[in-house]
C-alpha positions in Angstrom: 0.0 0.0 0.0 2.9 2.4 0.4 3.1 2.8 -3.4 -0.1 4.8 -3.8 0.9 7.9 -5.7 -2.3 9.0 -7.4 -5.9 9.1 -6.5 -8.8 9.6 -8.9 -12.1 11.2 -7.8 -14.9 11.0 -10.4 -17.5 13.7 -10.0 -20.9 14.5 -11.6 -21.2 17.7 -9.4 -23.8 16.1 -7.1 -23.5 16.7 -3.4 -22.3 13.2 -2.8 -19.6 13.5 -5.5 -18.5 16.8 -3.9 -18.2 15.1 -0.5 -16.2 12.4 -2.2 -13.8 15.0 -3.7 -13.3 16.4 -0.3 -12.5 13.0 1.2 -10.1 12.3 -1.7 -8.3 15.5 -0.9 -7.9 14.8 2.8 -6.6 11.3 1.9 -4.2 12.5 -0.8 -2.8 15.1 1.6 -2.3 12.4 4.2 -0.7 9.9 1.8 1.4 12.5 -0.1 -0.4 11.5 -3.3 -1.5 13.4 -6.4 -5.3 13.9 -6.8 -7.1 14.2 -10.1 -10.8 15.3 -10.3 -12.5 13.9 -13.3 -15.8 14.8 -14.9 -16.9 12.8 -17.9 -19.5 14.3 -20.3 -21.4 11.5 -21.9 -20.8 11.3 -25.7 -24.2 9.7 -26.3 -25.9 12.5 -24.2 -24.1 15.2 -26.3 -25.3 13.6 -29.5 -28.9 13.4 -28.1 -28.8 17.0 -27.1 -27.6 18.0 -30.6 -30.5 16.1 -32.2 -33.2 17.2 -29.7 -32.3 20.9 -29.5 -30.7 21.4 -33.0 -27.5 22.7 -31.4 -24.9 24.4 -33.5 -21.5 22.9 -34.4 -19.8 24.8 -31.6 -22.1 23.5 -28.9 -19.8 20.7 -27.8 -17.0 23.2 -27.2 -19.3 25.5 -25.1 -20.6 22.6 -23.1 -17.1 21.3 -22.4 -15.9 24.8 -21.5 -18.8 25.1 -19.0 -18.0 21.8 -17.5 -14.3 22.8 -17.1 -15.4 26.0 -15.4 -17.6 24.1 -12.9 -14.8 21.5 -12.3 -12.2 24.3 -11.6 -14.7 25.9 -9.2 -15.0 22.5 -7.4 -11.2 22.2 -7.3 -10.9 25.7 -5.8 -13.5 24.8 -3.2 -11.7 21.6 -2.3 -8.4 23.5 -2.0 -10.0 26.1 0.2 -11.5 23.6 2.6 -8.7 21.1 2.7 -5.6 23.0 1.8 -4.8 20.5 -1.0 -4.7 21.3 -4.7 -6.3 18.8 -7.0 -5.9 18.6 -10.8 -9.2 19.0 -12.7 -9.8 17.2 -16.0 -12.9 17.0 -18.2 -13.3 14.2 -20.7 -16.0 13.5 -23.3 -17.0 9.8 -24.0 -18.7 6.8 -22.4 -18.8 7.6 -18.7 -18.0 4.2 -17.3 -15.3 3.4 -19.9 -13.6 6.8 -19.5 -13.5 6.5 -15.7 -12.2 3.0 -15.8 -9.5 4.1 -18.3 -8.5 6.9 -16.0 -8.6 4.6 -12.9 -6.1 2.3 -14.6 -3.6 5.2 -14.4 -4.3 5.8 -10.7 -3.9 3.7 -7.5 -7.4 4.3 -6.0 -10.8 5.4 -7.3 -13.1 7.6 -5.1 -16.8 7.8 -5.8 -19.9 9.4 -4.2 -22.6 6.9 -3.2 -25.3 8.6 -5.3 -25.6 10.7 -8.4 -27.5 13.8 -9.3 -30.8 12.0 -9.7 -31.1 10.4 -6.3 -34.5 8.8 -7.0 -33.0 7.0 -10.0 -29.4 6.7 -9.0 -29.4 4.9 -5.7 -26.0 3.3 -5.4 -26.9 -0.2 -6.4 -27.8 -0.4 -10.1 -25.8 2.7 -11.3 -22.6 3.7 -12.9 -21.0 3.3 -9.5 -22.0 -0.4 -9.3 -20.7 -1.0 -12.8 -17.4 0.6 -11.9 -17.1 -1.6 -8.8 -17.6 -4.7 -10.9 -14.9 -3.7 -13.4 -12.4 -1.5 -11.7 -9.1 -3.2 -11.0 -8.1 -0.6 -8.3 -9.4 -0.2 -4.7 -12.6 1.8 -4.7 -13.6 4.2 -1.9 -17.3 4.9 -1.8 -18.0 8.1 0.2 -21.2 8.4 2.1 -20.5 11.1 4.7 -19.2 14.7 4.6 -15.6 14.4 5.8 -14.1 16.4 8.6 -10.5 15.2 8.6 -8.7 11.8 8.8 -10.6 8.6 9.6 -10.8 8.0 13.3 -12.8 4.7 13.7 -12.4 1.8 11.2 -14.1 -1.6 10.9 -12.2 -4.4 9.0 -14.3 -7.5 8.4 -12.1 -10.5 7.9 -12.8 -14.1 6.9 -9.4 -15.3 8.1 -8.4 -16.3 4.6 -5.0 -15.3 3.2 -6.7 -12.1 2.0 -7.2 -10.8 5.6 -3.7 -9.6 6.3 -3.8 -7.4 3.1 -7.1 -5.8 4.2 -5.8 -5.0 7.7 -2.6 -3.5 6.3 -4.6 -1.3 4.0 -6.7 -0.1 6.9 -3.6 0.6 9.0 -2.0 2.5 6.2 -5.1 4.6 5.3 -6.0 5.3 8.9 -2.8 4.9 11.1 -4.2 7.0 13.9 -7.6 5.3 14.0 -9.1 2.8 16.3 -9.3 -0.3 14.1 -11.9 -3.0 14.9 -11.3 -6.4 13.3 -14.6 -8.1 12.9 -15.1 -11.8 12.3 -18.4 -13.7 12.0 -18.3 -17.5 12.3 -20.6 -20.5 12.1 -20.1 -24.0 13.3 -19.6 -26.3 10.2 -22.9 -28.2 9.5 -24.6 -26.7 12.5 -28.0 -26.9 10.9 -27.5 -30.6 10.3 -26.4 -31.1 13.9 -29.7 -29.6 15.1 -31.6 -31.9 12.7 -29.6 -34.9 13.9 -30.8 -34.2 17.5 -27.4 -33.1 18.8 -27.9 -31.5 22.2 -27.7 -27.7 22.5 -24.9 -27.9 25.1 -22.8 -29.9 22.7 -23.4 -27.4 19.9 -22.5 -24.6 22.2 -19.3 -26.4 23.0 -18.5 -26.5 19.2 -19.3 -22.7 19.0 -16.9 -22.0 21.9 -14.2 -23.9 20.2 -14.8 -22.1 16.9 -14.7 -18.7 18.7 -11.4 -19.5 20.5 -9.8 -20.7 17.3 -10.9 -17.5 15.4 -9.6 -15.3 18.2 -6.2 -17.1 18.1 -6.0 -16.5 14.4 -6.9 -12.9 14.7 -4.2 -12.4 17.4 -1.6 -14.0 15.0 -3.0 -11.6 12.2 -2.5 -8.6 14.4 1.0 -9.6 15.4 1.9 -10.2 11.7 1.6 -6.4 11.1 4.6 -5.8 13.4 3.4 -2.3 14.4 2.7 -1.9 18.1 1.6 1.7 17.7 -1.7 0.7 16.0 -4.8 0.7 18.1 -6.2 -2.7 17.1 -9.3 -4.3 18.7 -11.3 -7.5 17.8 -14.7 -8.9 18.0 -15.7 -12.4 17.1 -19.5 -13.1 16.8 -21.5 -16.1 15.8 -23.9 -15.6 12.9 -24.5 -14.1 9.5 -21.5 -11.9 8.4 -23.5 -9.0 7.0 -25.6 -8.8 10.1 -22.6 -8.9 12.4 -20.8 -6.2 10.5 -23.8 -3.9 10.4 -24.5 -4.4 14.1 -20.9 -3.5 14.8 -21.3 -0.4 12.8 -24.4 0.5 14.8 -22.5 0.0 18.0 -19.1 1.7 17.2 -20.2 4.4 14.7 -17.1 4.1 12.5 -16.3 6.5 9.6 -14.9 3.7 7.4 -15.4 0.0 6.6 -12.6 -1.7 4.7 -13.9 -4.9 3.1 -12.6 -7.3 0.4 -13.8 -7.7 -3.1 -14.2 -11.4 -2.7 -14.8 -13.8 0.2 -14.1 -17.4 0.9 -17.1 -18.6 -1.2 -16.4 -21.8 -3.1 -17.8 -20.2 -6.2 -15.6 -17.1 -5.8 -18.6 -14.9 -5.2 -18.4 -11.5 -6.8 -18.4 -8.4 -4.7 -21.9 -7.2 -5.4 -23.5 -10.6 -5.0 -21.9 -11.1 -1.6 -21.7 -9.8 2.0 -19.9 -6.8 0.6 -23.0 -5.9 -1.5 -25.2 -5.9 1.6 -22.7 -3.8 3.6 -22.4 -1.3 0.7 -26.2 -1.0 0.5 -27.0 -0.6 4.2 -24.0 0.9 5.9 -24.0 4.6 6.7 -20.3 5.2 6.7 -17.7 5.2 3.9 -16.8 1.8 2.4 -13.4 1.0 0.9 -13.5 -2.0 -1.5 -10.1 -3.5 -1.5 -8.4 -5.8 -4.0 -7.0 -8.3 -1.6 
C-alpha cells in the first residue's frame, strides 16, 4: 500500500460527489499522493442534445468549457476547505469506460454513493456499481461529509489469506484510527447437527471452540503487522457476516469500513453478490472496497 501515488475522484457535481472529492483531498494530503478530479461528459448524451435541440456545431466546445469552469470551481472549493490542490480534468465519452481508463492510471478510485438523480441513481444499479464490478483498483465509496482523517475503522475478515492485506490497507489509510477487526463465524454443518438431534450444550461447545480458534487466528494476524503503535481491537461473533458487520457499525459508529472484493465462497462470489454488497447497500459510513 505504500506505493499509492495517485488518487482519482470521479464527479458529476452532485452533493455526494463533492463530498467524495473532499474526502479524496484529505486522503491525498495524508498519503502524499496526487489527486485528479475527473468529470466525464457522456458522448451519447451530447449527441442526443444535438439532435433534440438542434444545437450548433460549436455546442460541444461550449458545453465542455462550461464543465471545465464548474470543475475548476470545485477544485478551488476543495483546496480552500482542505488546503490540498487537485488537478481538474474534463473528458467526453462513455462515462464508465472513461472513468475505468483513468482509474487504470491511478492507484485508487473515489466515488460518491449517489448521483444527481437520487430517486433513480441509488447506489446499487448505477454507474458506481458498474465501476465496482470492473475497476481493478481499490474503490472508496464516500457516504459522509468528511471532517479530517478517519478515526474509527471496521475491518471485516474471513481469516483467509486475504485478511492480512485488508488489515494492512486499513492501517495505512488510517494509522491513527481505532481499528476494529470483525469476524463472523458459524459451526460447520450446525444446521444438520440440530436436525440430527445433537444436544444444545454440545453445539454450544462447538461454538466456543470455533470462537477461540478464530480469536487465536486474529491475534496472529495482528502480530503479523509488526506495528505496536496501531490501536487494534477485535470482536468475534456467531452468525451471519453481513448482520454482524452492520451491528458492529451501529455499536461503534465508524467512519470507514474496509472490506474485500471477494470472500471465501467456493464459487468465488463476486463483490456485489456477496456480503460486501449488503454492507455497501445498508451501511451509513464510507466503504473501501479493496483488492486483496
